[in-house]
C-alpha positions as CSV (number, residue, x, y, z in Angstrom):
1,M,15.3,-6.7,-18.7
2,C,12.3,-8.8,-19.9
3,A,9.5,-9.6,-17.6
4,A,10.5,-13.3,-17.3
5,S,14.0,-12.3,-16.3
6,R,12.8,-9.9,-13.7
7,L,10.6,-12.6,-12.2
8,C,13.4,-15.2,-12.2
9,A,15.8,-12.7,-10.6
10,W,13.5,-12.3,-7.6
11,R,12.7,-16.0,-7.3
12,R,16.1,-17.0,-5.9
13,P,16.2,-19.5,-3.0
14,R,14.9,-18.0,0.2
15,H,14.5,-19.2,3.8
16,L,10.9,-18.8,5.0
17,F,9.3,-19.4,8.3
18,F,6.0,-18.5,9.8
19,A,5.1,-17.0,13.2
20,Y,1.4,-17.0,13.9
21,G,-0.6,-14.8,16.3
22,I,-3.8,-12.9,16.7
23,S,-3.9,-9.2,16.5
24,H,-5.0,-6.9,19.4
25,D,-8.5,-6.5,18.0
26,G,-9.0,-10.3,17.5
27,C,-10.0,-9.8,13.9
28,A,-6.8,-10.6,12.0
29,L,-4.4,-13.4,11.7
30,E,-0.9,-12.0,12.0
31,L,2.1,-13.7,10.5
32,D,5.9,-13.2,10.0
33,I,8.1,-14.6,7.3
34,C,11.8,-14.4,6.9
35,Y,13.2,-13.3,3.5
36,Q,16.8,-12.4,2.8
37,D,17.4,-12.5,6.6
38,R,14.7,-9.9,7.1
39,R,11.5,-10.2,9.0
40,I,8.4,-9.3,7.0
41,A,5.2,-8.8,9.0
42,L,1.7,-9.0,7.6
43,A,-1.9,-9.4,8.7
44,E,-4.9,-11.1,7.1
45,Y,-8.5,-10.0,7.1
46,G,-11.7,-11.1,5.5
47,D,-12.4,-14.6,4.3
48,P,-9.4,-16.9,4.9
49,A,-10.4,-19.1,1.9
50,G,-11.3,-16.1,-0.3
51,K,-9.8,-14.6,-3.4
52,P,-6.3,-13.2,-2.5
53,V,-6.0,-9.4,-2.4
54,F,-2.8,-7.6,-1.3
55,L,-3.3,-4.1,0.1
56,C,-0.4,-1.7,-0.1
57,H,-0.7,0.7,2.9
58,G,-0.2,4.4,2.8
59,T,2.7,6.5,4.1
60,P,2.9,6.5,7.1
61,S,0.9,3.4,7.9
62,S,1.1,-0.3,8.6
63,R,-0.7,-3.6,8.4
64,L,-3.3,-2.4,10.9
65,N,-5.1,0.0,8.5
66,R,-7.7,-1.4,6.1
67,P,-11.3,-0.8,5.1
68,D,-14.3,-2.5,6.6
69,D,-13.7,-6.1,7.5
70,E,-17.3,-7.1,7.1
71,T,-17.4,-5.9,3.5
72,T,-14.2,-7.7,2.8
73,R,-15.6,-11.0,4.1
74,A,-19.0,-10.5,2.4
75,L,-17.3,-10.1,-1.0
76,G,-15.3,-13.3,-0.5
77,A,-11.9,-11.6,-0.3
78,R,-8.8,-12.6,1.6
79,L,-7.1,-9.3,2.3
80,I,-3.4,-9.4,3.1
81,V,-1.6,-6.2,4.3
82,I,2.2,-6.3,4.5
83,D,4.3,-3.9,6.6
84,R,6.8,-2.4,4.3
85,P,10.5,-2.5,5.4
86,G,11.0,-0.4,8.5
87,C,7.3,0.1,9.1
88,G,5.4,-1.7,11.8
89,L,7.0,-5.0,12.6
90,S,9.0,-5.4,9.3
91,D,12.7,-5.0,9.5
92,F,14.3,-2.0,7.9
93,L,16.0,-2.3,4.6
94,P,18.6,0.4,3.9
95,R,18.9,1.8,0.4
96,R,15.8,0.0,-0.8
97,T,14.1,1.3,-4.0
98,L,10.6,0.9,-5.3
99,L,11.7,-2.1,-7.4
100,D,12.7,-4.0,-4.3
101,W,9.0,-4.3,-3.4
102,P,8.0,-7.0,-5.9
103,G,10.6,-9.3,-4.3
104,D,9.0,-8.9,-0.9
105,L,5.5,-9.4,-2.3
106,A,6.5,-12.5,-4.2
107,A,8.2,-13.9,-1.1
108,V,5.0,-13.5,0.9
109,A,2.8,-14.9,-1.8
110,D,5.1,-17.9,-2.1
111,A,4.9,-18.5,1.6
112,L,1.1,-18.3,1.5
113,H,1.0,-20.6,-1.6
114,L,-0.7,-18.0,-3.7
115,A,0.2,-18.2,-7.4
116,R,-1.8,-15.3,-8.6
117,F,-3.6,-12.4,-6.9
118,V,-4.8,-8.8,-7.2
119,V,-3.2,-5.7,-5.7
120,V,-4.8,-2.5,-4.4
121,G,-3.0,0.5,-2.9
122,F,-4.2,3.5,-1.0
123,S,-2.4,6.9,-1.0
124,G,1.4,6.3,-0.6
125,G,0.7,2.6,-1.5
126,G,0.0,3.7,-5.1
127,P,3.6,3.5,-6.3
128,Y,3.9,0.0,-4.8
129,V,0.8,-1.1,-6.8
130,A,2.5,0.0,-10.0
131,A,5.8,-1.7,-9.0
132,S,3.9,-4.9,-8.3
133,A,2.1,-4.9,-11.6
134,Y,5.3,-4.2,-13.5
135,G,7.6,-6.5,-11.6
136,L,5.2,-9.5,-11.3
137,P,3.4,-9.5,-14.6
138,D,2.6,-13.2,-14.5
139,R,1.1,-13.1,-11.0
140,V,-0.8,-9.8,-10.6
141,L,-4.2,-10.3,-12.3
142,A,-5.4,-6.8,-11.8
143,A,-4.4,-3.7,-9.8
144,A,-6.1,-0.6,-8.4
145,S,-4.6,2.7,-7.2
146,V,-7.0,4.5,-4.8
147,A,-6.1,8.2,-4.1
148,G,-2.6,6.9,-5.0
149,A,0.5,8.9,-5.4
150,G,2.0,9.2,-8.9
151,P,5.6,9.9,-10.1
152,V,6.7,13.3,-8.8
153,D,8.8,13.9,-12.0
154,A,5.8,13.9,-14.2
155,P,4.8,17.3,-15.6
156,G,2.8,19.3,-13.0
157,A,2.8,16.4,-10.6
158,L,3.0,18.5,-7.5
159,A,0.5,21.2,-8.6
160,G,-2.0,21.8,-5.8
161,L,0.1,20.1,-3.1
162,S,0.3,22.1,0.1
163,L,3.6,23.7,1.2
164,Y,3.7,21.5,4.3
165,R,3.6,18.3,2.2
166,R,6.1,19.6,-0.4
167,A,8.5,20.6,2.4
168,A,8.1,17.2,4.2
169,G,8.7,15.3,1.0
170,G,11.7,17.3,-0.1
171,L,13.3,17.0,3.3
172,A,12.8,13.3,3.4
173,R,14.3,12.9,-0.1
174,N,17.3,15.2,0.4
175,A,18.0,15.2,4.1
176,P,16.5,12.1,5.7
177,G,18.4,12.5,8.9
178,L,17.1,16.1,9.3
179,F,13.6,14.9,8.4
180,R,13.7,12.2,11.2
181,A,15.0,14.8,13.7
182,A,12.2,17.2,12.8
183,M,9.6,14.4,13.2
184,W,11.1,13.3,16.5
185,L,11.1,16.8,17.9
186,T,7.8,18.2,16.6
187,N,5.3,15.6,15.5
188,H,6.2,12.0,16.5
189,P,3.3,9.7,15.4
190,S,3.8,7.3,18.4
191,R,4.5,9.8,21.1
192,N,1.3,11.8,20.4
193,P,-0.8,10.1,17.7
194,G,-3.7,12.5,18.2
195,R,-1.5,15.5,17.5
196,F,0.1,13.8,14.6
197,L,-3.3,13.0,13.1
198,Q,-4.4,16.6,13.4
199,R,-1.3,18.0,11.8
200,F,-1.0,15.4,9.1
201,T,-4.6,15.6,7.9
202,G,-5.4,19.2,8.9
203,D,-5.0,20.5,5.3
204,L,-7.4,17.9,3.8
205,A,-10.7,18.8,2.2
206,P,-14.0,19.1,4.3
207,P,-15.3,15.7,3.1
208,D,-12.1,14.1,4.4
209,Q,-12.5,15.8,7.8
210,A,-16.0,14.3,8.1
211,V,-14.5,10.8,7.4
212,I,-11.7,11.2,9.9
213,A,-14.1,12.4,12.6
214,R,-15.9,9.1,12.6
215,P,-14.8,7.1,15.7
216,E,-14.1,3.8,13.8
217,I,-11.9,5.6,11.2
218,R,-10.2,7.8,13.7
219,E,-9.3,4.7,15.8
220,K,-7.8,2.9,12.8
221,L,-5.7,6.0,11.8
222,L,-4.4,6.6,15.3
223,A,-3.4,2.9,15.6
224,T,-1.7,2.7,12.3
225,Y,0.2,5.9,12.6
226,A,1.6,4.9,16.0
227,E,2.4,1.4,14.7
228,S,4.2,2.7,11.6
229,V,7.0,3.9,13.7
230,R,7.2,1.1,16.2
231,G,10.8,0.4,15.1
232,G,11.8,4.0,14.7
233,L,11.4,6.7,12.1
234,R,13.8,5.3,9.5
235,G,11.2,3.3,7.6
236,V,8.7,6.1,7.3
237,A,11.4,8.5,6.2
238,L,12.7,6.2,3.5
239,D,9.1,5.4,2.4
240,L,8.4,9.0,1.8
241,A,11.8,9.6,0.2
242,I,11.1,6.8,-2.3
243,A,7.7,8.3,-3.2
244,M,9.5,11.6,-4.0
245,R,12.0,10.0,-6.4
246,P,11.6,8.7,-10.0
247,W,10.1,5.3,-10.0
248,G,12.7,3.7,-12.2
249,F,10.5,1.6,-14.5
250,P,8.3,2.3,-17.6
251,L,4.6,2.5,-16.8
252,N,3.7,1.7,-20.3
253,E,4.9,-1.9,-19.8
254,I,2.2,-2.6,-17.2
255,K,-0.2,-5.1,-18.9
256,C,-2.8,-6.1,-16.3
257,P,-6.2,-4.4,-16.0
258,Y,-5.4,-1.2,-14.0
259,F,-8.0,0.9,-12.1
260,I,-7.5,4.4,-10.8
261,W,-9.9,5.9,-8.3
262,H,-9.3,9.5,-7.3
263,G,-11.1,12.4,-5.7
264,E,-11.1,15.7,-7.6
265,D,-10.6,17.6,-4.3
266,D,-7.7,15.5,-3.1
267,R,-5.2,17.7,-1.4
268,S,-2.8,15.0,-0.5
269,T,-2.1,13.3,-3.8
270,P,-3.1,15.8,-6.6
271,M,-5.4,14.9,-9.5
272,T,-2.5,15.6,-11.9
273,M,-0.8,12.5,-10.6
274,A,-3.8,10.4,-11.3
275,Q,-4.3,11.9,-14.8
276,Y,-0.7,11.2,-15.7
277,L,-1.0,7.6,-14.6
278,A,-4.2,7.2,-16.6
279,Q,-2.5,8.6,-19.7
280,T,0.5,6.4,-19.4
281,I,-0.6,3.0,-18.2
282,P,-2.3,0.8,-20.9
283,N,-5.6,-1.0,-20.2
284,C,-6.4,1.7,-17.5
285,Q,-9.8,2.6,-16.3
286,T,-10.5,5.7,-14.2
287,T,-13.1,6.7,-11.7
288,F,-12.8,10.4,-10.8
289,L,-15.1,11.5,-8.0
290,P,-16.2,15.2,-8.3
291,K,-17.0,15.8,-4.6
292,A,-14.4,13.5,-3.0
293,G,-11.1,14.2,-1.3
294,H,-8.5,11.8,-0.2
295,M,-10.2,9.5,2.3
296,F,-13.1,8.1,0.2
297,F,-11.3,4.7,0.3
298,Y,-13.2,3.6,3.3
299,D,-16.7,4.4,2.0
300,R,-16.1,3.2,-1.6
301,W,-14.4,0.0,-0.6
302,P,-17.4,-2.2,-1.8
303,D,-17.2,-0.7,-5.3
304,I,-13.4,-0.8,-5.5
305,L,-13.0,-4.3,-4.2
306,G,-15.9,-5.6,-6.3
307,Q,-14.4,-4.1,-9.5
308,L,-11.0,-5.5,-8.7
309,L,-12.2,-9.0,-8.0
310,T,-14.3,-9.1,-11.1
311,A,-11.5,-8.0,-13.3
312,G,-8.9,-10.3,-11.7
313,F,-10.8,-13.5,-11.2
314,A,-13.8,-13.6,-13.6
315,A,-11.8,-15.4,-16.3
316,S,-9.0,-16.8,-14.3
317,S,-8.3,-20.2,-12.7
318,P,-10.1,-21.0,-9.4
319,A,-9.7,-18.1,-7.1
320,R,-9.3,-20.2,-4.0
321,P,-5.7,-21.5,-3.8
322,T,-5.0,-25.1,-3.3
323,P,-4.0,-25.5,0.4
324,P,-0.5,-26.7,1.1
325,A,0.1,-30.4,1.9
326,E,1.4,-29.4,5.3
327,S,0.6,-26.4,7.4
328,P,3.6,-24.2,8.2
329,P,5.1,-24.9,11.6
């Protein structure tokens, strides 16, 4: 199917509504839209009139996790984080695939009156960045995958991945009910976020442990892990299962500028994944960090965001979208 056909297929009539609110920390505008009779929840950070940047959160995670808000504002970015189906406040979508994501993203962008935008994804958000760039070629101006997961069916993709992470991914893919039961009984993110954080990140590299120990980062992680399962464990389980399946689209058809940032000591998403993406996606630029692990996203956000905004908006039409004639009710 050609790019134009893919886009038209997702742009069928949809019912949209907004529900506004302020998040618990007072820093974000929280919104809901309805698409295909499903609720999609999102939060906005940074400059409300800035250049639009969609952030694809990790797995497990939610709209609450993001890098430094002050940096986002200072660089003139409007950061939008969407809860994926079944995560946070977004409704669960059974049998969804990676290629369902561009439809959700397009629906949110339409509701916000954003014709074009850039996309960045952290960790488990990496596959959704690629799906966005492939599925919405006329709207995604540039994309960045930061410590992002790659296709697990690529040669050597799982080399270096811990036994714990291999087992969890395999269980989610092949026996999702058993995976949910195991999480419920042993390591529920909402029931004991601190214990979940310790077990989930305990095998990461020393540089990552130093990042996680910082109070402001630890607070964000605890909040987002608990929020990710607000509606139950189905969303997180399916999100992980999707990451462990073939992506279902050719990476070599991605045309926008594509940036890969990856730590060479990443023990969550192996370097082999990033190398495969770099070899397969055209117009791809890599930044491999010799002494970094998985969590460098928070500290390198000024560089990542600056690079993405420059690539996406330097030669494009005005970055600030024209406001709608009427504000949503």
